[in-house]
SERO-105702 format. One record per residue (C-alpha): residue number from 1; y, z, x. Coordinates in steps of 0.5 Angstrom, whole numbers. Each point is the difference from the previous one (the first is absolute). Example, Ala and Ser with C-alpha at 12.3 -4.5 7.8 and 13.67 -1.06 7.14 Angstrom:
2
 num     Y     Z     X
   1    -9    16    25
   2     7    -2     2
***
This chain:
250
 num     Y     Z     X
   1   105  -119   222
   2    -2    -7     1
   3     7    -2    -1
   4     3     5     4
   5    -6    -2     5
   6     2    -8     0
   7     8     2     1
   8    -2     4     6
   9    -4    -5     3
  10     6    -5    -2
  11     5     5     4
  12    -4     1     6
  13     0    -8     1
  14     7     0    -1
  15     2     7     5
  16    -5    -5     5
  17     4    -6     0
  18     6     5    -1
  19    -2     3     7
  20    -2    -7     3
  21     8    -3    -1
  22     3     6     2
  23    -3     0     6
  24     1    -8     1
  25     8     1    -2
  26     1     6     6
  27    -5    -4     5
  28     5    -7    -1
  29     6     3     3
  30    -4     3     6
  31    -2    -7     2
  32     7    -3     0
  33     2     6     4
  34    -6    -2     5
  35     2    -7     1
  36     8     2     0
  37    -2     5     5
  38    -4    -5     4
  39     6    -5    -1
  40     5     5     3
  41    -4     2     6
  42    -1    -7     2
  43     8    -2    -1
  44     1     6     4
  45    -4    -3     6
  46     4    -6    -1
  47     6     3     1
  48    -2     3     6
  49    -2    -7     3
  50     6    -2    -2
  51     4     5     4
  52    -5    -1     5
  53     2    -7     1
  54     8     2    -1
  55    -1     4     6
  56    -4    -5     3
  57     6    -6    -1
  58     5     5     3
  59    -3     2     6
  60    -2    -8     1
  61     8    -1    -2
  62     1     6     6
  63    -4    -4     5
  64     4    -7    -1
  65     6     3     1
  66    -2     4     6
  67    -3    -6     3
  68     6    -4    -1
  69     4     5     4
  70    -4     0     5
  71     0    -8     0
  72     9     2     2
  73    -2     4     5
  74    -5    -5     3
  75     5    -5     0
  76     6     6     2
  77    -5     2     7
  78    -1    -8     1
  79     8     0     0
  80     0     6     5
  81    -5    -5     5
  82     4    -6    -1
  83     6     4     3
  84    -3     5     5
  85     3     1     6
  86    -5     2     5
  87    -7     2     0
  88     0     7    -3
  89     4    -2    -6
  90    -5    -6    -1
  91    -7     4     0
  92     4     5    -5
  93     1    -6    -5
  94    -7    -4     2
  95    -4     8    -1
  96     5     1    -7
  97    -3    -8    -2
  98    -7     2     1
  99     0     7    -3
 100     4    -4    -6
 101    -5    -6    -1
 102    -6     5     0
 103     3     4    -6
 104     2    -6    -3
 105    -8    -3     1
 106    -3     6    -2
 107     5     1    -7
 108    -2    -8    -2
 109    -7     2     0
 110     1     7    -4
 111     5    -5    -5
 112    -6    -6     1
 113    -4     5    -3
 114     4     4    -6
 115     2    -7    -2
 116    -7    -1    -2
 117    -1     7    -3
 118     5     0    -3
 119    -2    -7    -3
 120    -7     2    -2
 121     2     7    -3
 122     5    -5    -5
 123    -5    -4    -1
 124    -5     6    -2
 125     6     3    -4
 126     1    -6    -5
 127    -8    -1    -1
 128     1     8    -3
 129     5     0    -3
 130    -2    -6    -3
 131    -7     4    -2
 132     5     6    -2
 133     4    -4    -5
 134    -7    -3    -3
 135    -2     7    -1
 136     6     3    -3
 137    -1    -6    -5
 138    -6     2    -1
 139     2     7    -1
 140     5    -2    -6
 141    -4    -5    -3
 142    -6     7     0
 143     6     4    -2
 144     1    -5    -7
 145    -7     0    -2
 146    -1     7     1
 147     5     1    -4
 148    -2    -4    -6
 149    -7     3     1
 150     3     7    -1
 151     4    -2    -6
 152    -8    -3    -3
 153    -3     6     2
 154     6     4    -3
 155    -1    -3    -6
 156    -7     0    -1
 157     1     7     2
 158     5     2    -6
 159    -5    -5    -5
 160    -6     6     2
 161     4     6    -1
 162     3    -2    -6
 163    -7    -1    -3
 164    -2     6     4
 165     4     4    -6
 166    -2    -4    -5
 167    -7     3     2
 168     0     7     0
 169     4     0    -6
 170    -7    -1    -3
 171    -2     6     5
 172    -1     7    -3
 173     5     5     4
 174    -6     4     2
 175    -4    -6     3
 176     5    -3     3
 177     2     7     4
 178    -8     0     2
 179     1    -7     3
 180     6     1     4
 181    -3     6     3
 182    -7    -3     2
 183     5    -7     2
 184     4     5     5
 185    -6     3     3
 186    -5    -6     0
 187     4    -7    -1
 188    -5    -2    -5
 189     0     4    -6
 190    -5    -3    -4
 191    -7    -3     1
 192    -6    -3    -4
 193    -7     2     1
 194    -4    -5     2
 195    -9     1     0
 196     2     7    -2
 197     4     1     6
 198     7     1     2
 199     4    -6     4
 200     4     3     2
 201    -4     6     4
 202    -6    -3    -1
 203    -4     6    -2
 204    -5    -1    -6
 205     2     4    -6
 206    -3     5    -4
 207    -4    -3    -6
 208     3     4    -5
 209     7    -1     2
 210    -2    -8     0
 211    -2     0    -5
 212     6     3    -3
 213     5    -5     3
 214    -5    -6    -4
 215     3     3    -6
 216     8     0     3
 217     2     6    -5
 218     3     4     4
 219     3    -1     8
 220    -5     3     6
 221     1     1     6
 222    -5    -2     7
 223    -2     7     2
 224    -1    -2     7
 225     7    -4     1
 226     4     3    -6
 227     2    -7    -3
 228     1    -2    -7
 229    -7    -4    -1
 230    -2    -6    -5
 231    -7    -3    -2
 232     1    -8     3
 233    -3    -2    -7
 234     5     5    -5
 235     7    -5     3
 236    -5    -7     0
 237     0    -2    -8
 238     1     5    -6
 239    -8    -3    -1
 240    -2     2     5
 241     4     7     0
 242    -4     2    -7
 243    -7    -2     2
 244     2     4     6
 245     2     5    -4
 246    -6     0    -4
 247    -6     0     5
 248     3     6     3
 249     0     4    -7
 250    -7    -2     0
***
């Protein structure tokens, strides 16, 4: 049974590596998806800021258009004043001039503030557009690296799966079935015994069981965690195993 135990130990190593690589393969797309989601969120915010800037520019154009109309009204009011035939017409024309000037002055102040706000917004938007472009290029670069990494991991995984098939071919059907059942429940199905204790659950084993394990004649399980056990020195090297078996018999 010593050879069976050696193959079980090797199988467990392969299964651990396969599990690790499978988890890595599953996590890689999640990481790039998170980065792409961040990029999409930033691009959405940038789009909203562009819309706000466009609306501000449109409003600025409207205010300038109104200021132009008010300039025409002021010119017309001044013409009325120059053509006034009596004090009443002159007073009305002067009131229109004063009112139009007041409105125009207020609008000019608002336009000045709008020009400053649009300029500042445009500057910020230009900077953020550059930052988003850098992030976009970084994401594309990461996607290329991720694709290469995934291909590498898949190659390693296929190699391990192939090697695993070769290992299982050396195991008896009942031993393989026993290993699979325990592995499904416990994760690790086989554990070495060190200093008379199961290294999986750290429980001390009965001396008789330990002696049996050192002989390596049968496949035994831990009475506490039910994993398949093997004496650590049994698989270390054949000479040590022979000495351990002789000592156990005596």
